[in-house]
C-alpha positions in Angstrom: 94.3 -12.5 -78.5 92.6 -10.7 -75.7 92.1 -6.8 -75.9 95.1 -6.5 -73.6 97.3 -8.4 -75.8 97.3 -11.8 -73.7 96.4 -15.2 -74.9 93.0 -16.3 -75.8 91.6 -18.8 -73.3 92.3 -22.5 -74.1 89.1 -24.0 -75.5 89.1 -26.9 -72.8 90.5 -24.9 -69.7 89.2 -26.7 -66.7 88.6 -23.7 -64.7 87.6 -20.5 -66.7 87.1 -17.4 -65.1 85.5 -13.8 -65.7 88.7 -12.9 -67.5 88.4 -15.8 -70.0 84.7 -15.2 -70.7 85.7 -11.4 -71.4 88.1 -12.6 -73.8 85.4 -14.7 -75.8 82.9 -11.8 -75.5 85.0 -8.7 -75.9 83.0 -5.1 -75.8 85.3 -3.8 -78.6 83.6 -5.8 -81.4 80.5 -7.6 -82.2 81.0 -11.5 -81.3 80.6 -14.0 -83.7 77.3 -15.7 -84.1 78.1 -18.9 -85.8 77.5 -22.6 -84.3 81.4 -22.9 -83.4 81.6 -19.7 -81.3 78.1 -20.3 -79.9 79.1 -23.6 -78.3 82.3 -22.4 -77.0 80.9 -19.4 -75.2 78.1 -21.8 -73.6 80.7 -24.5 -72.7 83.3 -21.7 -71.3 80.0 -20.6 -69.0 79.0 -23.9 -68.0 82.5 -25.0 -67.0 83.3 -22.0 -65.3 80.1 -22.1 -63.2 80.6 -25.6 -62.3 84.0 -25.5 -61.5 83.2 -22.3 -58.8 85.7 -20.3 -61.2 83.1 -18.0 -62.5 80.7 -16.3 -60.4 76.8 -16.2 -61.8 77.1 -12.1 -61.5 80.2 -12.2 -63.8 78.3 -14.5 -66.2 75.3 -12.2 -66.4 77.6 -9.3 -66.8 79.8 -10.3 -69.5 78.0 -13.1 -71.9 77.1 -11.9 -75.2 74.5 -11.9 -77.0 71.9 -11.9 -74.4 70.4 -15.0 -75.8 73.5 -16.9 -74.9 73.0 -16.3 -71.2 69.0 -16.3 -71.1 69.2 -19.8 -72.5 70.8 -21.0 -69.5 68.1 -20.1 -67.3 66.0 -22.8 -69.1 66.4 -26.1 -67.2 68.1 -28.8 -69.8 65.7 -30.8 -70.9 66.6 -34.5 -73.1 66.6 -33.2 -76.5 69.1 -30.4 -75.6 71.2 -32.8 -73.6 71.3 -35.2 -76.3 72.2 -32.7 -79.0 74.9 -31.1 -77.1 76.6 -33.9 -75.5 77.9 -35.1 -78.7 79.6 -31.9 -79.5 82.8 -30.0 -78.6 84.4 -28.3 -76.6 84.1 -30.1 -73.6 81.6 -28.8 -70.8 78.5 -29.3 -72.8 77.7 -32.8 -71.6 75.5 -31.7 -68.8 72.2 -32.7 -67.3 69.5 -30.6 -65.7 70.2 -32.0 -62.4 74.0 -31.3 -62.7 73.5 -27.4 -63.8 70.6 -26.8 -61.4 72.6 -25.2 -58.9 74.3 -22.9 -61.2 71.2 -22.2 -63.2 69.1 -21.0 -60.2 72.1 -18.8 -59.2 71.8 -17.1 -62.9 68.0 -17.0 -62.7 68.4 -15.3 -59.3 70.5 -12.5 -60.5 68.8 -11.7 -63.8 65.6 -11.8 -61.9 67.0 -9.4 -59.6 67.9 -7.1 -62.3 64.7 -7.4 -63.9 62.8 -6.8 -60.3 65.0 -3.6 -59.6 64.6 -2.1 -63.0 61.3 -3.4 -64.4 59.1 -4.2 -61.4 55.6 -5.0 -62.8 55.8 -2.1 -65.4 54.1 -3.7 -68.5 55.8 -1.2 -70.8 59.3 -2.0 -70.2 58.9 -5.9 -70.0 57.0 -5.6 -73.3 59.7 -3.5 -74.7 62.4 -5.7 -73.5 60.6 -8.7 -75.0 60.2 -7.2 -78.2 63.8 -6.1 -78.1 65.6 -9.3 -77.0 65.4 -11.3 -79.9 67.7 -9.3 -82.1 69.9 -8.0 -79.0 73.7 -8.5 -79.4 74.9 -7.2 -76.0 74.3 -8.4 -72.7 71.3 -9.0 -70.5 72.2 -5.8 -68.3 72.7 -3.7 -71.6 69.4 -5.0 -72.7 67.7 -4.0 -69.5 69.7 -0.3 -69.6 68.4 0.3 -73.0 64.8 -0.2 -72.0 64.9 1.1 -68.5 66.7 4.3 -69.5 64.9 4.7 -73.0 68.2 4.5 -74.8 69.1 3.4 -78.4 71.1 0.6 -78.7 74.9 1.0 -78.8 76.6 0.1 -82.2 77.8 -3.6 -81.0 74.5 -4.4 -79.5 72.7 -4.8 -82.8 72.5 -8.0 -84.5 73.8 -7.1 -88.1 70.9 -6.8 -90.7 68.3 -6.6 -87.8 66.2 -3.4 -87.4 65.3 -1.8 -84.2 62.8 -3.9 -82.2 61.4 -6.1 -85.4 61.8 -9.2 -83.5 64.2 -11.3 -85.4 67.1 -13.2 -83.9 69.9 -15.4 -84.7 69.1 -19.0 -85.1 71.1 -21.0 -82.3 71.7 -24.6 -82.8 68.8 -26.0 -80.4 68.6 -23.0 -79.0 66.2 -20.9 -76.7 64.4 -17.8 -78.0 65.4 -14.6 -75.4 62.0 -13.3 -76.0 60.4 -16.5 -74.8 62.6 -16.6 -71.7 61.6 -13.2 -70.8 57.9 -13.9 -71.4 58.4 -17.0 -69.2 59.7 -15.0 -66.6 57.3 -12.0 -66.4 54.4 -11.4 -64.2 51.6 -13.4 -65.4 49.4 -10.5 -66.6 52.4 -9.9 -69.1 51.5 -12.9 -71.3 47.9 -11.5 -71.9 49.3 -8.3 -72.8 51.6 -9.8 -75.4 48.7 -11.6 -76.8 46.7 -8.4 -77.0 49.7 -6.8 -79.0 49.7 -9.9 -81.2 45.9 -9.1 -82.2 47.0 -5.8 -83.7 50.7 -5.9 -84.3 52.4 -7.7 -87.2 56.0 -7.5 -85.5 54.4 -9.4 -82.2 53.0 -11.9 -84.4 56.3 -12.7 -85.7 58.1 -12.9 -82.2 55.1 -15.4 -81.5 55.7 -17.5 -84.4 59.4 -17.5 -83.7 58.6 -18.4 -80.0 56.5 -21.4 -81.3 59.4 -22.6 -83.2 61.8 -22.8 -80.3 60.5 -22.7 -76.7 60.1 -22.6 -73.8 56.5 -22.8 -74.5 54.0 -21.0 -72.5 50.7 -23.0 -72.6 49.0 -19.4 -73.3 51.0 -18.8 -76.1 50.2 -22.4 -77.5 46.5 -21.9 -77.1 46.7 -18.5 -78.9 48.9 -20.0 -81.9 46.5 -23.0 -82.0 43.2 -21.6 -82.3 43.3 -17.7 -81.5 41.7 -15.3 -83.5 44.8 -14.0 -84.9 46.8 -17.2 -85.3 48.4 -18.0 -88.5 49.5 -20.9 -90.6 53.0 -19.9 -89.8 52.6 -20.1 -86.0 51.1 -23.6 -86.4 54.0 -24.9 -88.8 56.6 -23.4 -86.3 54.8 -25.4 -83.6 54.7 -28.6 -85.1 58.1 -28.4 -86.0 59.5 -27.4 -82.6 61.4 -30.6 -81.5 60.2 -30.5 -78.2 56.4 -30.5 -79.1 56.0 -34.2 -78.7 57.6 -34.7 -75.6 55.6 -31.6 -74.4 52.2 -33.4 -75.6 53.5 -36.7 -73.5 54.2 -34.9 -70.6 50.3 -33.5 -70.8 49.1 -37.0 -70.9 51.0 -37.8 -67.8 50.1 -34.7 -65.8 46.2 -35.4 -67.1 46.3 -39.1 -66.1 49.2 -39.6 -63.1 47.4 -42.7 -62.1 46.6 -44.4 -65.4 49.2 -47.2 -65.4 48.1 -47.8 -69.3 48.7 -44.3 -70.1 52.1 -44.2 -68.2 53.2 -47.3 -70.1 52.4 -46.1 -73.6 54.2 -42.9 -72.7 57.1 -44.6 -71.2 57.7 -46.6 -74.5 57.3 -43.6 -76.7 60.5 -42.7 -78.8 59.7 -38.7 -77.8 59.9 -39.6 -74.0 63.5 -38.9 -72.5 64.9 -40.3 -69.4 63.5 -37.8 -67.1 59.7 -38.4 -68.4 60.5 -42.1 -68.1 61.5 -41.7 -64.4 58.2 -39.8 -63.8 56.4 -42.8 -65.4 58.0 -45.1 -63.2 57.6 -43.4 -59.9 53.7 -42.7 -60.9 53.1 -46.1 -61.8 54.4 -47.5 -58.6 52.3 -44.9 -56.5 49.3 -46.4 -58.5 50.2 -50.2 -57.9 53.0 -50.7 -60.4 53.3 -51.4 -64.2 51.8 -54.4 -65.3 53.8 -57.5 -64.9 54.0 -58.4 -68.6 55.0 -54.7 -69.4 57.8 -54.8 -66.9 59.0 -58.4 -68.0 59.2 -56.9 -71.6 61.5 -54.1 -70.5 63.8 -56.1 -68.6 64.0 -58.9 -71.2 64.8 -56.4 -74.2 61.5 -56.8 -76.0 60.7 -53.2 -76.4 63.0 -51.0 -78.3 61.5 -47.2 -78.3 58.0 -48.2 -78.7 58.4 -51.5 -80.9 58.5 -55.2 -80.2 62.0 -56.2 -80.8 64.1 -59.4 -80.4 67.2 -57.5 -79.3 69.4 -58.3 -76.4 69.6 -56.7 -72.8 73.1 -55.2 -74.2 71.6 -53.2 -76.7 71.9 -49.5 -76.4 68.2 -49.0 -77.2 67.0 -51.6 -74.6 69.7 -50.3 -71.9 68.2 -46.5 -72.3 64.6 -48.4 -71.9 65.8 -50.2 -68.8 67.8 -47.4 -67.0 65.0 -45.2 -65.7 63.5 -48.5 -63.9 66.2 -47.8 -61.5 64.1 -45.1 -59.9 62.1 -48.0 -58.7 61.5 -48.5 -54.8 61.4 -52.4 -55.6 64.9 -53.7 -54.5 64.6 -57.0 -56.1 64.6 -55.3 -59.5 66.8 -52.5 -58.9 69.5 -55.4 -57.7 68.5 -57.2 -61.1 69.2 -54.1 -63.2 72.3 -52.9 -61.5 73.8 -56.5 -61.8 73.5 -55.9 -65.6 73.8 -52.5 -66.3 75.9 -50.9 -63.6 79.3 -50.6 -65.7 77.3 -48.7 -68.6 74.8 -46.3 -67.0 74.6 -43.2 -68.9 74.3 -41.1 -65.8 75.8 -41.3 -62.4 72.7 -40.1 -60.7 70.9 -43.5 -61.9 73.4 -45.8 -59.9 73.0 -43.6 -56.9 69.3 -43.9 -57.0 69.5 -47.7 -57.2 72.3 -47.7 -54.4 69.9 -45.7 -52.5 66.9 -48.0 -52.8 69.2 -51.0 -51.9 70.8 -49.4 -48.9 67.1 -48.3 -47.3 65.5 -51.6 -48.0 68.2 -54.6 -47.7 71.2 -52.5 -46.1 74.6 -51.2 -47.2 76.1 -54.5 -47.8 74.4 -55.3 -51.7 75.8 -51.7 -52.5 79.1 -52.3 -51.6 79.2 -55.7 -53.4 77.8 -54.0 -56.5 80.4 -51.1 -56.3 83.0 -53.5 -55.9 82.2 -55.6 -58.8 81.7 -52.6 -60.8 85.2 -51.3 -60.7 87.1 -54.3 -59.3 89.4 -52.9 -56.4 88.5 -51.0 -53.1 90.8 -48.1 -53.7 88.6 -47.6 -57.1 85.1 -47.5 -55.3 83.0 -44.3 -55.1 83.9 -42.5 -51.7 80.5 -42.4 -50.5 80.4 -46.2 -50.7 83.9 -46.6 -49.0 82.8 -44.5 -46.2 79.6 -46.5 -45.6 81.9 -49.6 -45.3 84.1 -47.8 -43.0 81.3 -46.9 -40.7 78.8 -49.6 -41.5 76.2 -46.6 -42.2 73.8 -45.9 -45.2 73.9 -42.5 -44.6 76.9 -41.6 -47.2 74.9 -43.4 -49.7 71.7 -41.5 -49.2 73.8 -38.3 -49.1 75.3 -39.3 -52.4 72.0 -40.0 -54.0 70.4 -36.8 -52.6 73.2 -34.6 -54.1 72.5 -36.2 -57.7 68.7 -36.1 -58.1 67.5 -37.8 -61.1 64.7 -35.0 -61.6 64.1 -31.5 -60.7 61.0 -29.2 -59.9 58.5 -30.1 -57.5 56.7 -33.6 -57.7 53.7 -33.6 -59.9 54.8 -30.8 -61.9 55.8 -30.7 -65.6 59.2 -29.6 -64.7 59.8 -32.9 -62.6 58.8 -34.6 -65.8 61.6 -32.7 -67.6 59.9 -29.9 -69.0 62.3 -26.8 -69.9 60.2 -24.5 -67.8 61.5 -21.8 -65.7 59.8 -20.9 -62.3 56.9 -18.7 -62.4 57.1 -15.0 -61.3 57.8 -13.7 -58.5 61.4 -14.5 -57.5 61.8 -13.4 -54.0 62.6 -16.3 -52.2 64.9 -17.1 -55.3 66.8 -13.5 -55.1 66.9 -14.0 -51.5 68.7 -17.6 -51.5 71.2 -16.7 -54.4 71.5 -13.0 -54.2 71.4 -11.1 -50.8 74.0 -12.6 -49.3 76.6 -12.3 -52.2 78.1 -8.6 -52.4 79.3 -9.1 -56.1 75.7 -10.3 -57.2 73.9 -7.3 -55.1 75.9 -4.9 -56.8 75.2 -6.5 -60.5 71.5 -6.0 -59.2 71.8 -2.4 -57.9 74.3 -0.5 -60.2 73.2 -0.7 -64.0 75.6 2.1 -65.4 78.3 -0.1 -63.8 77.4 -3.3 -66.0 78.5 -1.6 -69.3 81.0 0.5 -68.7 
């Protein structure tokens, strides 16, 4: 039951709103920290934001604990996508590109609040970073407790966690709240935090936790792996972080973006996700293309997660390896792939990327034929394809592909390759784009006391 006696929201409600979120995150008692409750809160926020029934300002004002909301500011990487996708309730099966507009709106609201109340004040930032891990209340309540130099309220404490000791609940495939704030902070804050680590055992504990969970800031990794005060616990935490292997692959691609042999090795590595493989395809084509034998091995199903196999094209592993090739600009390859994979692609964006390539290079007719072959009847064909047929124009197909991009982030960056990184400070443009024209979000940024009353 809600605090007002009405029923709790149904876990699969299609358009949950602020009232539903408030029921899952009541101010009158601590929220449960178990995995089921965590997934329910995250799914409700995602569904509400995606449906437009929940505004980013309300999500920021209501979501508890803070780690739950801060975790949604980080782009969804391949590991998180795979982990969440197989779980209930509905709403967790989400990709980085699907959620990108909502993520940027959330990030803009939080960034606006931080900019309004912390600015570049290092003491406030460091206090929030120390406190975030054990914070059981909302993000605004965390900021208020730091900006106004107040102790935490009764329900803002994670049970059993002492003040500012840097401990945190372990969310399944979670994101560390302190790490998110470090990633959002002005660049000098990372150096100041590392200075604290040199003399403060609690700060070293926070760094160890960050290494275990991320998002990982490169300077923190360098300190943990070779700093004067690095510890075996930091090393162990980093090497058991499931995102560490993919991060190493991204670094290889960034260091040698035109080395086709490296791109082929990374593409086949079992730690590479779809986004990273798409990046390898694009960089390889810019450098002249994959070697013929390598591409032939992919399309004939001879490779499977880094090993040679005799599997057929229909095998799931082979499908995952072939799908990223739909980012190719080669219409012959793309047409071949769509003829074989179109009915079982794991992501609609892959189909639209392939359709766009065909439309640009061969005209819309091959796309019409492939889409009708996929669904069987004209009335079931995707709206943009039917619009293209009605007008004889490729524009609706290209617009549909642009609306569901395969990657996010600036081309050539780690984020474009699937890294779960937050855009660097300052956030002036992001705040202007997502906050300044929205009265509700402006109020959330300006009125600290209203957030927790």
